[in-house]
C-alpha beads as a LAMMPS data file, in Angstrom:
LAMMPS data file: protein, C-alpha beads

304 atoms
303 bonds

1 atom types
1 bond types

-500.0 500.0 xlo xhi
-500.0 500.0 ylo yhi
-500.0 500.0 zlo zhi

Masses

1 110.0

Atoms # bond

1 1 1 -82.308 278.433 -263.312
2 1 1 -78.861 276.856 -263.583
3 1 1 -78.795 276.216 -259.830
4 1 1 -81.943 274.079 -260.006
5 1 1 -81.640 270.309 -260.160
6 1 1 -83.487 269.865 -263.448
7 1 1 -83.617 267.051 -265.942
8 1 1 -84.311 269.621 -268.649
9 1 1 -84.672 273.392 -268.891
10 1 1 -85.876 274.688 -272.253
11 1 1 -86.012 278.353 -273.177
12 1 1 -87.829 279.354 -276.368
13 1 1 -88.390 282.706 -278.081
14 1 1 -91.365 283.629 -280.221
15 1 1 -91.218 284.521 -283.893
16 1 1 -94.275 286.781 -283.603
17 1 1 -97.023 287.601 -281.122
18 1 1 -100.241 289.595 -280.814
19 1 1 -99.118 293.054 -279.711
20 1 1 -101.896 293.190 -277.111
21 1 1 -100.018 290.513 -275.156
22 1 1 -97.540 293.266 -274.299
23 1 1 -100.097 294.443 -271.757
24 1 1 -99.944 291.237 -269.716
25 1 1 -98.577 292.724 -266.495
26 1 1 -99.472 290.188 -263.836
27 1 1 -99.415 286.452 -263.255
28 1 1 -102.166 284.231 -264.665
29 1 1 -102.802 280.530 -264.204
30 1 1 -103.367 278.666 -267.470
31 1 1 -105.221 275.452 -268.185
32 1 1 -104.540 273.346 -271.250
33 1 1 -107.716 273.280 -273.334
34 1 1 -106.655 271.335 -276.423
35 1 1 -103.684 270.642 -278.653
36 1 1 -103.359 269.774 -282.310
37 1 1 -100.622 269.250 -284.859
38 1 1 -100.088 272.992 -285.408
39 1 1 -101.758 274.788 -282.471
40 1 1 -102.212 274.587 -278.697
41 1 1 -105.054 276.349 -276.892
42 1 1 -105.027 277.516 -273.280
43 1 1 -107.761 278.821 -271.017
44 1 1 -106.550 281.796 -268.976
45 1 1 -108.111 282.707 -265.655
46 1 1 -110.335 285.804 -265.937
47 1 1 -109.850 286.097 -269.717
48 1 1 -112.924 285.896 -271.971
49 1 1 -110.675 284.552 -274.751
50 1 1 -108.029 281.849 -275.004
51 1 1 -104.293 282.075 -275.515
52 1 1 -103.037 280.184 -278.556
53 1 1 -99.516 278.985 -279.360
54 1 1 -98.909 277.991 -282.993
55 1 1 -96.190 276.885 -285.366
56 1 1 -95.345 278.648 -288.611
57 1 1 -97.743 276.488 -290.642
58 1 1 -100.691 278.176 -288.971
59 1 1 -101.554 281.694 -290.050
60 1 1 -101.132 284.567 -287.622
61 1 1 -104.067 285.529 -285.464
62 1 1 -105.170 287.421 -282.348
63 1 1 -104.361 286.312 -278.799
64 1 1 -101.629 284.092 -280.196
65 1 1 -97.884 283.472 -280.096
66 1 1 -96.049 281.960 -283.067
67 1 1 -93.029 279.654 -282.800
68 1 1 -90.586 278.191 -285.280
69 1 1 -91.716 274.705 -286.258
70 1 1 -88.911 272.939 -284.384
71 1 1 -89.556 275.028 -281.272
72 1 1 -93.259 274.269 -281.456
73 1 1 -92.475 270.533 -281.586
74 1 1 -90.454 270.866 -278.369
75 1 1 -93.206 272.947 -276.780
76 1 1 -95.806 270.330 -277.703
77 1 1 -93.673 267.530 -276.230
78 1 1 -93.380 269.320 -272.883
79 1 1 -97.021 270.404 -272.741
80 1 1 -98.112 266.768 -272.796
81 1 1 -96.232 266.308 -269.500
82 1 1 -97.341 269.584 -267.940
83 1 1 -98.359 269.873 -264.295
84 1 1 -98.455 273.652 -263.948
85 1 1 -98.778 276.375 -266.594
86 1 1 -98.747 280.095 -265.925
87 1 1 -98.060 283.513 -267.443
88 1 1 -95.704 285.993 -265.863
89 1 1 -95.545 289.312 -267.692
90 1 1 -94.274 288.433 -271.189
91 1 1 -93.287 284.871 -270.405
92 1 1 -95.107 281.549 -270.306
93 1 1 -93.855 278.816 -267.980
94 1 1 -94.599 275.102 -268.016
95 1 1 -93.460 272.765 -265.282
96 1 1 -93.847 269.010 -265.293
97 1 1 -91.895 266.308 -263.523
98 1 1 -88.419 267.770 -263.209
99 1 1 -88.662 269.856 -266.385
100 1 1 -89.246 273.560 -266.986
101 1 1 -90.053 275.280 -270.256
102 1 1 -89.892 279.056 -270.511
103 1 1 -91.407 280.771 -273.558
104 1 1 -90.486 284.423 -274.060
105 1 1 -92.190 286.694 -276.537
106 1 1 -90.155 289.822 -275.810
107 1 1 -87.974 289.397 -278.892
108 1 1 -90.654 288.310 -281.357
109 1 1 -92.297 290.431 -284.021
110 1 1 -95.361 292.210 -282.550
111 1 1 -98.431 292.096 -284.794
112 1 1 -101.543 294.227 -284.384
113 1 1 -104.933 292.745 -285.189
114 1 1 -106.854 295.873 -284.170
115 1 1 -109.607 296.737 -286.693
116 1 1 -109.362 299.822 -288.887
117 1 1 -112.532 301.309 -290.355
118 1 1 -112.418 301.222 -294.157
119 1 1 -113.968 304.379 -295.566
120 1 1 -114.949 302.646 -298.781
121 1 1 -117.981 303.420 -300.971
122 1 1 -120.569 300.749 -300.398
123 1 1 -120.820 300.164 -304.153
124 1 1 -117.141 299.138 -304.174
125 1 1 -117.726 296.667 -301.326
126 1 1 -120.745 295.258 -303.115
127 1 1 -118.923 294.915 -306.431
128 1 1 -115.966 293.183 -304.737
129 1 1 -118.192 290.867 -302.732
130 1 1 -120.070 289.829 -305.881
131 1 1 -116.775 288.854 -307.503
132 1 1 -115.907 286.668 -304.517
133 1 1 -119.417 285.195 -304.611
134 1 1 -118.838 284.154 -308.229
135 1 1 -115.564 282.479 -307.245
136 1 1 -117.303 280.565 -304.461
137 1 1 -119.994 279.394 -306.875
138 1 1 -117.328 277.309 -308.647
139 1 1 -116.233 275.577 -305.430
140 1 1 -117.835 272.739 -303.501
141 1 1 -118.794 274.359 -300.187
142 1 1 -118.713 272.042 -297.137
143 1 1 -120.546 274.481 -294.868
144 1 1 -124.287 275.064 -294.347
145 1 1 -123.449 278.787 -294.507
146 1 1 -123.686 278.254 -298.290
147 1 1 -127.405 278.906 -297.839
148 1 1 -126.586 282.612 -297.435
149 1 1 -125.801 282.834 -301.152
150 1 1 -128.396 280.194 -302.053
151 1 1 -125.612 277.757 -302.955
152 1 1 -125.702 274.013 -302.173
153 1 1 -123.741 272.689 -299.198
154 1 1 -124.149 271.544 -295.605
155 1 1 -126.959 269.909 -293.658
156 1 1 -130.539 271.035 -294.291
157 1 1 -131.276 271.510 -290.563
158 1 1 -128.315 273.850 -290.074
159 1 1 -129.103 275.714 -293.300
160 1 1 -132.637 276.463 -292.110
161 1 1 -131.532 277.880 -288.753
162 1 1 -128.875 280.039 -290.422
163 1 1 -131.422 281.354 -292.936
164 1 1 -133.891 282.134 -290.148
165 1 1 -131.458 283.937 -287.838
166 1 1 -128.291 285.371 -289.405
167 1 1 -129.996 288.133 -291.363
168 1 1 -131.653 289.325 -288.159
169 1 1 -128.333 289.286 -286.302
170 1 1 -126.858 291.580 -288.961
171 1 1 -129.837 293.927 -289.094
172 1 1 -129.814 294.377 -285.316
173 1 1 -126.062 295.022 -285.298
174 1 1 -126.422 297.629 -288.048
175 1 1 -129.177 299.319 -286.064
176 1 1 -127.272 299.026 -282.767
177 1 1 -130.180 297.072 -281.296
178 1 1 -128.206 294.771 -279.006
179 1 1 -131.229 293.657 -277.010
180 1 1 -132.945 292.678 -280.240
181 1 1 -129.938 290.655 -281.410
182 1 1 -129.669 288.417 -278.328
183 1 1 -132.259 285.814 -279.350
184 1 1 -130.771 285.361 -282.827
185 1 1 -127.168 285.222 -281.618
186 1 1 -128.185 282.582 -279.074
187 1 1 -129.973 280.571 -281.775
188 1 1 -126.854 280.547 -283.957
189 1 1 -124.314 279.911 -281.199
190 1 1 -122.933 276.388 -281.225
191 1 1 -124.688 275.567 -284.497
192 1 1 -122.692 273.197 -286.695
193 1 1 -119.662 271.003 -286.342
194 1 1 -115.985 271.421 -285.557
195 1 1 -113.899 273.260 -282.966
196 1 1 -115.617 276.533 -283.888
197 1 1 -119.132 275.711 -285.133
198 1 1 -120.468 277.499 -288.196
199 1 1 -122.898 279.608 -286.189
200 1 1 -120.084 281.042 -284.068
201 1 1 -117.998 281.780 -287.153
202 1 1 -120.923 283.681 -288.660
203 1 1 -121.470 285.733 -285.501
204 1 1 -117.741 286.522 -285.569
205 1 1 -117.982 287.647 -289.203
206 1 1 -120.878 289.985 -288.442
207 1 1 -119.019 291.684 -285.590
208 1 1 -115.870 292.004 -287.700
209 1 1 -117.782 293.612 -290.565
210 1 1 -119.346 296.112 -288.175
211 1 1 -115.886 297.238 -287.090
212 1 1 -114.571 297.540 -290.654
213 1 1 -117.603 298.771 -292.585
214 1 1 -119.799 300.820 -290.207
215 1 1 -118.506 304.336 -289.626
216 1 1 -117.641 305.240 -286.016
217 1 1 -118.436 301.727 -284.801
218 1 1 -116.222 300.400 -282.012
219 1 1 -116.267 297.872 -279.221
220 1 1 -117.500 300.687 -276.954
221 1 1 -120.788 300.567 -278.863
222 1 1 -121.369 297.029 -277.581
223 1 1 -122.701 296.917 -274.015
224 1 1 -120.211 295.770 -271.393
225 1 1 -120.435 292.027 -270.721
226 1 1 -122.820 291.691 -273.673
227 1 1 -121.443 288.307 -274.761
228 1 1 -120.902 286.959 -271.252
229 1 1 -124.514 287.761 -270.353
230 1 1 -125.900 285.780 -273.279
231 1 1 -126.558 282.146 -272.488
232 1 1 -124.582 280.934 -275.488
233 1 1 -125.096 277.312 -276.519
234 1 1 -121.549 276.815 -277.748
235 1 1 -118.242 275.381 -276.585
236 1 1 -115.348 277.328 -275.063
237 1 1 -113.526 277.839 -278.344
238 1 1 -116.716 278.986 -280.051
239 1 1 -117.143 281.579 -277.300
240 1 1 -113.500 282.580 -277.880
241 1 1 -114.287 283.168 -281.568
242 1 1 -117.344 285.287 -280.757
243 1 1 -115.436 287.354 -278.185
244 1 1 -112.653 288.035 -280.699
245 1 1 -115.240 289.233 -283.196
246 1 1 -116.764 291.546 -280.606
247 1 1 -113.353 293.203 -280.198
248 1 1 -112.923 293.445 -283.980
249 1 1 -110.025 290.992 -284.146
250 1 1 -109.788 288.210 -286.686
251 1 1 -107.148 285.935 -288.242
252 1 1 -104.743 287.736 -290.545
253 1 1 -106.063 285.915 -293.628
254 1 1 -109.582 287.180 -292.848
255 1 1 -108.291 290.737 -292.434
256 1 1 -106.528 290.570 -295.804
257 1 1 -109.740 289.279 -297.386
258 1 1 -111.688 292.194 -295.874
259 1 1 -109.094 294.723 -297.018
260 1 1 -109.205 293.297 -300.548
261 1 1 -112.976 293.853 -300.543
262 1 1 -112.515 297.455 -299.474
263 1 1 -109.627 298.168 -301.846
264 1 1 -111.191 296.435 -304.819
265 1 1 -108.126 294.160 -305.026
266 1 1 -110.121 290.938 -305.257
267 1 1 -107.932 287.863 -305.769
268 1 1 -108.316 284.096 -305.593
269 1 1 -105.187 284.140 -303.430
270 1 1 -106.936 286.013 -300.613
271 1 1 -110.007 283.807 -300.907
272 1 1 -108.093 280.510 -301.004
273 1 1 -105.917 281.479 -298.058
274 1 1 -109.050 282.192 -296.030
275 1 1 -110.817 279.004 -297.142
276 1 1 -107.832 276.986 -295.856
277 1 1 -108.666 277.937 -292.241
278 1 1 -110.157 275.003 -290.341
279 1 1 -112.584 272.528 -291.847
280 1 1 -115.349 275.072 -292.516
281 1 1 -114.286 278.245 -290.638
282 1 1 -112.714 279.873 -293.693
283 1 1 -115.842 279.211 -295.763
284 1 1 -118.069 280.494 -292.946
285 1 1 -116.126 283.748 -292.668
286 1 1 -115.948 284.307 -296.434
287 1 1 -119.699 283.726 -296.848
288 1 1 -120.669 285.645 -293.718
289 1 1 -118.720 288.721 -294.797
290 1 1 -120.248 288.707 -298.285
291 1 1 -123.721 288.336 -296.803
292 1 1 -123.152 291.182 -294.317
293 1 1 -122.225 293.493 -297.204
294 1 1 -125.382 292.454 -299.077
295 1 1 -127.607 293.163 -296.076
296 1 1 -125.848 296.491 -295.441
297 1 1 -126.383 297.365 -299.111
298 1 1 -130.077 296.494 -298.926
299 1 1 -130.462 298.719 -295.865
300 1 1 -128.823 301.537 -297.838
301 1 1 -131.087 300.745 -300.835
302 1 1 -128.315 299.562 -303.143
303 1 1 -129.061 296.753 -305.593
304 1 1 -127.094 293.520 -305.439

Bonds

1 1 1 2
2 1 2 3
3 1 3 4
4 1 4 5
5 1 5 6
6 1 6 7
7 1 7 8
8 1 8 9
9 1 9 10
10 1 10 11
11 1 11 12
12 1 12 13
13 1 13 14
14 1 14 15
15 1 15 16
16 1 16 17
17 1 17 18
18 1 18 19
19 1 19 20
20 1 20 21
21 1 21 22
22 1 22 23
23 1 23 24
24 1 24 25
25 1 25 26
26 1 26 27
27 1 27 28
28 1 28 29
29 1 29 30
30 1 30 31
31 1 31 32
32 1 32 33
33 1 33 34
34 1 34 35
35 1 35 36
36 1 36 37
37 1 37 38
38 1 38 39
39 1 39 40
40 1 40 41
41 1 41 42
42 1 42 43
43 1 43 44
44 1 44 45
45 1 45 46
46 1 46 47
47 1 47 48
48 1 48 49
49 1 49 50
50 1 50 51
51 1 51 52
52 1 52 53
53 1 53 54
54 1 54 55
55 1 55 56
56 1 56 57
57 1 57 58
58 1 58 59
59 1 59 60
60 1 60 61
61 1 61 62
62 1 62 63
63 1 63 64
64 1 64 65
65 1 65 66
66 1 66 67
67 1 67 68
68 1 68 69
69 1 69 70
70 1 70 71
71 1 71 72
72 1 72 73
73 1 73 74
74 1 74 75
75 1 75 76
76 1 76 77
77 1 77 78
78 1 78 79
79 1 79 80
80 1 80 81
81 1 81 82
82 1 82 83
83 1 83 84
84 1 84 85
85 1 85 86
86 1 86 87
87 1 87 88
88 1 88 89
89 1 89 90
90 1 90 91
91 1 91 92
92 1 92 93
93 1 93 94
94 1 94 95
95 1 95 96
96 1 96 97
97 1 97 98
98 1 98 99
99 1 99 100
100 1 100 101
101 1 101 102
102 1 102 103
103 1 103 104
104 1 104 105
105 1 105 106
106 1 106 107
107 1 107 108
108 1 108 109
109 1 109 110
110 1 110 111
111 1 111 112
112 1 112 113
113 1 113 114
114 1 114 115
115 1 115 116
116 1 116 117
117 1 117 118
118 1 118 119
119 1 119 120
120 1 120 121
121 1 121 122
122 1 122 123
123 1 123 124
124 1 124 125
125 1 125 126
126 1 126 127
127 1 127 128
128 1 128 129
129 1 129 130
130 1 130 131
131 1 131 132
132 1 132 133
133 1 133 134
134 1 134 135
135 1 135 136
136 1 136 137
137 1 137 138
138 1 138 139
139 1 139 140
140 1 140 141
141 1 141 142
142 1 142 143
143 1 143 144
144 1 144 145
145 1 145 146
146 1 146 147
147 1 147 148
148 1 148 149
149 1 149 150
150 1 150 151
151 1 151 152
152 1 152 153
153 1 153 154
154 1 154 155
155 1 155 156
156 1 156 157
157 1 157 158
158 1 158 159
159 1 159 160
160 1 160 161
161 1 161 162
162 1 162 163
163 1 163 164
164 1 164 165
165 1 165 166
166 1 166 167
167 1 167 168
168 1 168 169
169 1 169 170
170 1 170 171
171 1 171 172
172 1 172 173
173 1 173 174
174 1 174 175
175 1 175 176
176 1 176 177
177 1 177 178
178 1 178 179
179 1 179 180
180 1 180 181
181 1 181 182
182 1 182 183
183 1 183 184
184 1 184 185
185 1 185 186
186 1 186 187
187 1 187 188
188 1 188 189
189 1 189 190
190 1 190 191
191 1 191 192
192 1 192 193
193 1 193 194
194 1 194 195
195 1 195 196
196 1 196 197
197 1 197 198
198 1 198 199
199 1 199 200
200 1 200 201
201 1 201 202
202 1 202 203
203 1 203 204
204 1 204 205
205 1 205 206
206 1 206 207
207 1 207 208
208 1 208 209
209 1 209 210
210 1 210 211
211 1 211 212
212 1 212 213
213 1 213 214
214 1 214 215
215 1 215 216
216 1 216 217
217 1 217 218
218 1 218 219
219 1 219 220
220 1 220 221
221 1 221 222
222 1 222 223
223 1 223 224
224 1 224 225
225 1 225 226
226 1 226 227
227 1 227 228
228 1 228 229
229 1 229 230
230 1 230 231
231 1 231 232
232 1 232 233
233 1 233 234
234 1 234 235
235 1 235 236
236 1 236 237
237 1 237 238
238 1 238 239
239 1 239 240
240 1 240 241
241 1 241 242
242 1 242 243
243 1 243 244
244 1 244 245
245 1 245 246
246 1 246 247
247 1 247 248
248 1 248 249
249 1 249 250
250 1 250 251
251 1 251 252
252 1 252 253
253 1 253 254
254 1 254 255
255 1 255 256
256 1 256 257
257 1 257 258
258 1 258 259
259 1 259 260
260 1 260 261
261 1 261 262
262 1 262 263
263 1 263 264
264 1 264 265
265 1 265 266
266 1 266 267
267 1 267 268
268 1 268 269
269 1 269 270
270 1 270 271
271 1 271 272
272 1 272 273
273 1 273 274
274 1 274 275
275 1 275 276
276 1 276 277
277 1 277 278
278 1 278 279
279 1 279 280
280 1 280 281
281 1 281 282
282 1 282 283
283 1 283 284
284 1 284 285
285 1 285 286
286 1 286 287
287 1 287 288
288 1 288 289
289 1 289 290
290 1 290 291
291 1 291 292
292 1 292 293
293 1 293 294
294 1 294 295
295 1 295 296
296 1 296 297
297 1 297 298
298 1 298 299
299 1 299 300
300 1 300 301
301 1 301 302
302 1 302 303
303 1 303 304
C-alpha cells in the first residue's frame, strides 16, 4: 500500500465481530444500503442478510462488525465518498477518489449469536413472561404489537392485522406446518413503520423463540429457501431481520432477555436494554416473545 500514490490510506481494526464472519473465504461486492449515526448497512451479493458496521453505542448483533467510536466516525466519513466496496476474506475495503480504507476484523473479539435450546420447564417461562408483561403494562408502548397483551398502543389498522395473523404464525411454527404459515407471514411482512416494520420484528421473534424454546428445533427444520420463496411485502432490512430470525440469531440484548426468561432472572435491566433498540423494534421483540410463550403454553394446556 505504501507504494501507491494515495491521498489517504486508513487501516482500522474491529473491536468485535460476529464469529460467523470468520467463514468469509472469497471476495464479495458490497453495496451501501443505508447509514445512520451509529450504524452502516451493506447489501452483499448472494447473501440473504446484510452486513452491518456499528460503533460502540450500538449493541452487538449478528452479521455485524463493531468499531471504536472514533474509528467508526472515520469509517463513516470515507463511506460517504465510496466508489467501490468489497469483502476479501476477513477484510473490508472501500475505495473512493484517491483514498482507501481497509477494515480488518482478524484481531477483534469474536462473538457467537448461535441459538442454544433452553431446556426450561414451560411453567418457568410462563411465570417469567408474566412478570415482564406486568412491567410493560406500566410503560407507554409505541408499537401496535401492544395488542398482543391487550394493552393500548399503535395504530388500530396495524393492531387488527397483527391480532388476525400473528397467533396463526406461531401455531403453524409450533406444529412445523410451514406451508400453512406462508399466508400469515406474508400478511405481517412489512406491516408498520420504521427501518424494520413491526410485522417483521414479530416474525423474527417467533422464529427466535422456536430455536430457544422448542426441543430439537433447528434451522434444518425450515425448508430450504423458505423465506426467499415467500413474496414478502417488506423492505430489504425487514427481510434481513426475518432471515436472521430463521437462523436463530438475534441482537445480544434480545438473547439476554430470552435467557432471563428461561433462567427466571427477570430484571428491568434486561427489559429496558431491549426496549432501547430502534423506535419500536425492542418493544416488538419483547411483546412477541411473551406472546409466543403464551401460545406455546396454551398448546401445552398450561394456564396463563
